[in-house]
C-alpha positions as CSV (number, residue, x, y, z in Angstrom):
1,M,9.0,-9.3,-46.9
2,Y,11.3,-7.4,-44.6
3,N,14.8,-7.2,-46.1
4,G,16.7,-6.0,-43.0
5,Q,17.0,-2.4,-44.3
6,N,15.2,0.7,-42.8
7,V,13.8,3.9,-44.1
8,S,13.4,7.1,-41.9
9,L,9.9,8.1,-41.0
10,K,11.0,11.6,-41.9
11,T,11.3,10.4,-45.6
12,I,7.6,9.3,-45.6
13,L,6.4,12.5,-44.0
14,W,8.3,14.7,-46.5
15,K,6.9,12.6,-49.4
16,V,3.3,13.1,-48.2
17,L,3.8,16.8,-47.4
18,N,5.0,17.4,-51.0
19,Q,1.9,15.9,-52.5
20,P,-0.2,18.7,-54.3
21,I,-3.4,17.4,-52.6
22,A,-1.7,17.8,-49.2
23,A,-0.7,21.4,-49.6
24,D,-2.4,22.5,-46.4
25,L,-1.4,19.5,-44.3
26,T,0.7,20.5,-41.3
27,Y,3.7,18.5,-40.2
28,E,2.2,18.0,-36.8
29,D,-1.0,16.4,-38.2
30,A,1.0,14.3,-40.6
31,A,3.2,13.0,-37.8
32,A,0.1,12.2,-35.7
33,F,-1.5,10.3,-38.5
34,A,1.7,8.4,-39.1
35,V,1.7,7.2,-35.5
36,E,-2.0,6.2,-35.9
37,A,-1.0,4.1,-39.0
38,I,1.9,2.4,-37.2
39,R,-0.3,1.5,-34.3
40,L,-3.1,0.1,-36.6
41,I,-0.6,-2.0,-38.6
42,G,0.8,-3.4,-35.3
43,A,4.1,-1.5,-35.0
44,P,6.2,-3.2,-37.7
45,L,9.5,-1.9,-36.3
46,S,13.0,-3.1,-35.8
47,F,14.9,-2.7,-32.5
48,E,18.5,-2.4,-31.6
49,D,20.7,-3.2,-28.5
50,I,22.3,0.2,-27.7
51,V,24.9,1.3,-25.1
52,T,25.1,5.0,-24.3
53,T,28.2,7.0,-23.8
54,P,28.6,8.1,-20.2
55,I,25.6,10.2,-19.1
56,L,26.2,13.0,-16.5
57,V,24.2,12.6,-13.3
58,T,23.4,15.8,-11.4
59,N,21.4,16.0,-8.2
60,Y,20.8,12.2,-8.3
61,K,19.2,12.2,-11.8
62,A,19.9,12.3,-15.5
63,P,17.8,12.3,-18.8
64,L,17.2,8.9,-20.5
65,P,17.7,8.4,-24.2
66,S,14.5,9.4,-26.0
67,N,14.4,6.2,-28.1
68,L,14.6,3.9,-25.1
69,L,12.1,1.0,-24.9
70,N,13.5,-0.9,-22.0
71,I,16.7,-0.9,-19.9
72,R,19.0,-3.9,-20.0
73,G,21.4,-2.6,-17.4
74,V,23.0,0.5,-15.8
75,R,26.5,1.0,-14.4
76,I,28.4,3.8,-12.8
77,I,31.5,4.9,-14.8
78,N,34.3,6.0,-12.5
79,N,37.0,6.2,-15.2
80,L,36.2,8.0,-18.4
81,E,39.3,6.7,-20.0
82,N,38.5,3.1,-19.4
83,F,34.8,2.4,-18.7
84,D,35.4,-1.1,-17.3
85,D,37.9,0.1,-14.8
86,G,36.1,0.6,-11.5
87,A,32.6,0.4,-13.0
88,I,29.8,-0.4,-10.5
89,A,26.6,-2.1,-11.5
90,L,23.3,-0.6,-10.3
91,R,20.2,-2.6,-9.6
92,H,16.6,-1.5,-9.8
93,A,15.6,0.0,-6.5
94,T,13.0,-1.6,-4.2
95,D,12.9,1.3,-1.9
96,I,9.6,3.1,-2.4
97,Y,11.2,6.4,-1.4
98,H,14.0,6.1,-3.9
99,T,13.0,9.1,-5.9
100,G,13.3,11.4,-2.9
101,A,16.2,13.9,-2.9
102,S,18.5,12.1,-0.4
103,C,18.3,8.6,-2.0
104,N,19.6,7.0,1.2
105,P,23.1,8.7,1.3
106,D,25.5,8.1,4.2
107,S,25.1,11.2,6.4
108,D,28.9,11.6,6.8
109,N,30.3,11.2,3.3
110,D,27.3,11.1,1.0
111,I,28.0,7.6,-0.1
112,P,24.9,5.5,-0.8
113,Y,24.2,2.3,1.2
114,E,23.6,0.5,-2.1
115,Y,23.8,1.4,-5.8
116,T,20.3,1.5,-7.2
117,Y,18.2,3.3,-9.7
118,T,14.6,3.9,-10.8
119,V,13.1,5.5,-13.9
120,Q,10.2,7.9,-14.3
121,K,9.0,10.2,-17.0
122,G,12.1,10.0,-19.1
123,I,14.5,10.5,-16.1
124,I,16.7,8.0,-14.3
125,F,17.0,8.5,-10.6
126,T,20.1,7.1,-9.0
127,S,21.5,6.7,-5.5
128,I,24.6,8.7,-6.4
129,P,24.4,12.6,-6.2
130,S,26.7,13.2,-9.1
131,G,28.9,11.3,-11.6
132,Y,28.5,9.3,-14.8
133,V,26.3,6.3,-15.6
134,Q,26.2,4.2,-18.7
135,I,23.0,2.6,-19.9
136,S,22.6,-0.6,-22.0
137,Y,19.1,-0.7,-23.5
138,K,16.7,-1.9,-26.2
139,G,15.7,1.0,-28.4
140,L,14.3,2.1,-31.7
141,P,16.9,2.8,-34.4
142,V,16.8,6.4,-35.5
143,D,18.3,8.5,-38.4
144,E,20.9,11.3,-38.0
145,D,18.0,13.7,-37.1
146,G,16.5,11.5,-34.5
147,Y,13.5,10.2,-36.5
148,P,12.4,6.5,-36.1
149,L,13.5,4.1,-38.8
150,I,10.8,2.0,-40.4
151,P,11.6,-1.4,-42.0
152,N,12.0,-0.9,-45.8
153,E,9.0,-3.0,-46.7
154,Q,7.1,-1.4,-49.6
155,K,3.6,-2.1,-48.6
156,T,4.2,-0.9,-45.1
157,L,5.7,2.4,-46.3
158,L,2.8,2.9,-48.7
159,A,0.3,2.0,-46.1
160,I,1.6,4.8,-43.8
161,E,1.7,7.2,-46.7
162,Y,-1.8,6.6,-47.9
163,Y,-3.2,6.5,-44.4
164,I,-1.9,10.0,-43.7
165,L,-3.4,11.3,-47.0
166,H,-6.7,9.6,-46.4
167,R,-7.0,11.0,-42.8
168,F,-6.2,14.5,-44.1
169,I,-8.6,14.6,-47.1
170,E,-11.6,12.8,-45.4
171,P,-12.9,15.9,-43.7
172,L,-12.3,17.9,-46.9
173,W,-14.3,15.4,-48.9
174,I,-17.2,15.5,-46.4
175,I,-17.6,19.3,-46.9
176,G,-17.2,19.0,-50.7
177,K,-13.7,20.3,-51.2
178,I,-12.4,17.0,-52.5
179,T,-14.0,15.2,-55.5
180,D,-15.4,11.8,-55.1
181,K,-13.0,10.4,-57.6
182,A,-9.9,11.7,-55.8
183,F,-11.2,10.5,-52.4
184,S,-12.2,7.1,-53.7
185,Y,-8.7,6.6,-55.3
186,I,-6.8,7.4,-52.1
187,E,-9.3,5.4,-49.9
188,Q,-8.8,2.3,-52.1
189,K,-5.0,2.7,-51.9
190,R,-5.2,3.0,-48.2
191,H,-7.3,-0.1,-47.7
192,F,-5.1,-2.1,-50.1
193,Y,-1.8,-1.3,-48.5
194,M,-3.0,-1.3,-44.9
195,G,-4.4,-4.7,-45.4
196,G,-1.2,-6.0,-47.1
197,A,1.3,-4.3,-44.8
198,D,4.0,-6.7,-43.6
199,T,3.4,-8.0,-40.1
200,S,6.5,-10.2,-39.8
201,L,7.8,-7.9,-37.0
202,K,4.4,-7.3,-35.5
203,L,4.4,-6.9,-31.7
204,Q,2.2,-9.4,-29.8
205,S,2.3,-7.7,-26.4
206,Q,0.0,-4.7,-25.9
207,D,2.3,-3.5,-23.1
208,H,5.3,-3.6,-25.5
209,L,3.2,-1.9,-28.2
210,E,2.4,1.0,-25.8
211,S,6.0,1.5,-25.0
212,V,6.9,1.6,-28.7
213,M,4.2,4.1,-29.5
214,N,5.2,6.4,-26.5
215,T,8.8,6.2,-27.8
216,I,7.8,7.2,-31.3
217,N,5.7,10.1,-30.0
218,R,8.7,11.4,-28.0
219,L,11.0,11.1,-31.0
220,I,8.6,12.9,-33.4
221,V,7.8,15.7,-31.0
222,N,11.4,16.4,-30.0
223,D,14.2,14.6,-31.9
224,S,17.0,16.2,-30.0
225,A,15.7,15.8,-26.4
226,H,18.6,13.7,-25.3
227,S,21.4,15.7,-26.9
228,N,20.3,19.0,-25.5
229,F,19.2,17.7,-22.1
230,Y,15.5,18.5,-22.6
231,K,16.1,22.2,-22.8
232,N,13.4,22.7,-25.5
233,S,11.2,19.7,-24.7
234,G,8.1,21.9,-24.6
235,Q,8.5,23.3,-28.1
236,Q,6.7,22.0,-31.1
237,E,8.9,20.9,-34.0
238,R,8.6,22.4,-37.5
239,L,9.7,20.5,-40.5
240,K,10.5,22.5,-43.7
241,R,9.2,21.2,-47.0
242,F,11.3,20.6,-50.1
243,N,10.7,23.2,-52.8
């Protein structure tokens, strides 16, 4: 039963990577297997209502938070000392050419006819050329390193752990590098915990599930995308093991 507390997915990955049987398991493979497990369980995750600090808009666009699931609202911040002073609400654009460079500015003073936004590929496109916006959104809670937080439900945590181990050793067992006894033990553990994983927070909508899984993938691949403005978004992350 979910007790309202969370555990970082990083903790689960580190635990698996330090298993003797997983000495050759890479972080990238472990993370990919973890995402598979979460998807199969039904994404038993908790969500938070989050409000960003002011985000700098340059050339009509700005990066979105990497843990964002869906936007609740966006507003322009005109006073960094008092966010409510002079704030302007943006609405979602209906203009099909909104993501174009001009975004309907007034030709004389570069003031938009209306304050709107659209989102695409992790970027928010606004009708203002520069300034600051603040976003209220529903997102996944993350730890201090940007890893998704998983509800601290024991069967769910063990289900993810044994799923990763099982996916890793199965090819090794097929070619005879893992004994039948070891493989059977981990396989039984996987089936037991995957079957008993808590589904009290299970998502019912496939569309919502897809958004959650895309968000988890973004977080795992690059846990600092938002803070460094996507400077290293193409790099693969490496996670050091405990000695």
